[in-house]
C-alpha positions as CSV (number, residue, x, y, z in Angstrom):
1,M,-8.6,1.5,-10.3
2,S,-5.0,1.8,-11.9
3,K,-3.4,1.2,-8.4
4,V,-5.2,-2.1,-9.1
5,L,-4.3,-2.7,-12.7
6,K,-0.7,-1.9,-11.7
7,L,-1.2,-5.2,-8.8
8,L,-2.0,-7.3,-10.8
9,N,0.0,-7.0,-13.8
10,N,3.1,-7.4,-11.6
11,V,1.6,-10.2,-10.3
12,R,1.4,-11.7,-13.3
13,K,5.2,-10.4,-14.8
14,D,6.4,-12.1,-11.4
15,E,7.7,-15.4,-11.8
16,E,9.5,-16.5,-8.9
17,G,6.8,-18.5,-7.5
18,V,6.9,-20.8,-10.5
19,T,10.0,-21.3,-10.6
20,M,9.5,-22.3,-6.8
21,V,6.4,-25.1,-8.4
22,E,8.4,-26.1,-11.0
23,Y,11.5,-26.7,-8.8
24,A,8.9,-28.5,-5.8
25,L,7.3,-31.1,-9.0
26,L,11.0,-31.5,-10.0
27,L,12.2,-32.9,-6.6
28,G,8.5,-34.8,-6.7
29,L,9.5,-36.4,-9.9
30,I,13.3,-37.5,-8.7
31,S,11.7,-39.0,-5.3
32,V,9.0,-40.8,-7.2
33,V,11.8,-42.3,-9.8
34,A,14.5,-42.9,-6.5
35,I,11.9,-45.1,-5.0
36,A,11.4,-47.3,-7.1
37,A,14.8,-47.4,-8.5
38,I,15.4,-48.4,-4.7
39,T,12.5,-51.0,-4.7
40,A,13.1,-52.6,-7.5
41,I,16.6,-53.0,-6.6
42,G,16.2,-54.6,-3.2
43,V,13.8,-57.0,-4.8
44,A,16.7,-57.9,-6.9
45,V,19.2,-58.5,-3.8
46,N,16.3,-59.8,-1.7
47,N,15.6,-62.5,-4.5
48,K,20.1,-63.2,-5.2
49,F,20.2,-64.4,-1.8
50,S,17.8,-66.3,-1.2
51,T,18.8,-68.6,-4.4
52,A,22.5,-68.1,-3.0
53,C,21.7,-69.4,0.4
54,T,19.5,-72.5,-1.1
55,S,22.4,-73.3,-3.0
56,L,24.4,-73.2,0.1
57,S,22.0,-75.2,2.5
58,G,19.3,-76.9,0.0
59,T,16.4,-75.2,2.0
60,A,15.0,-72.3,1.7
61,C,16.4,-70.4,4.0
């Protein structure tokens, strides 16, 4: 019984797995923010090109 309690206590104190989970969550959050930013920039650039094309040719491109 004492060995089981020692094993459970060691597992409870081990923080290596927790750190990996924290890094995974951080990586996921950074990925979501990056995708949102790239999408917003892409939409803005597309709008600018459409405006420039319309200004040059007089019709929608």
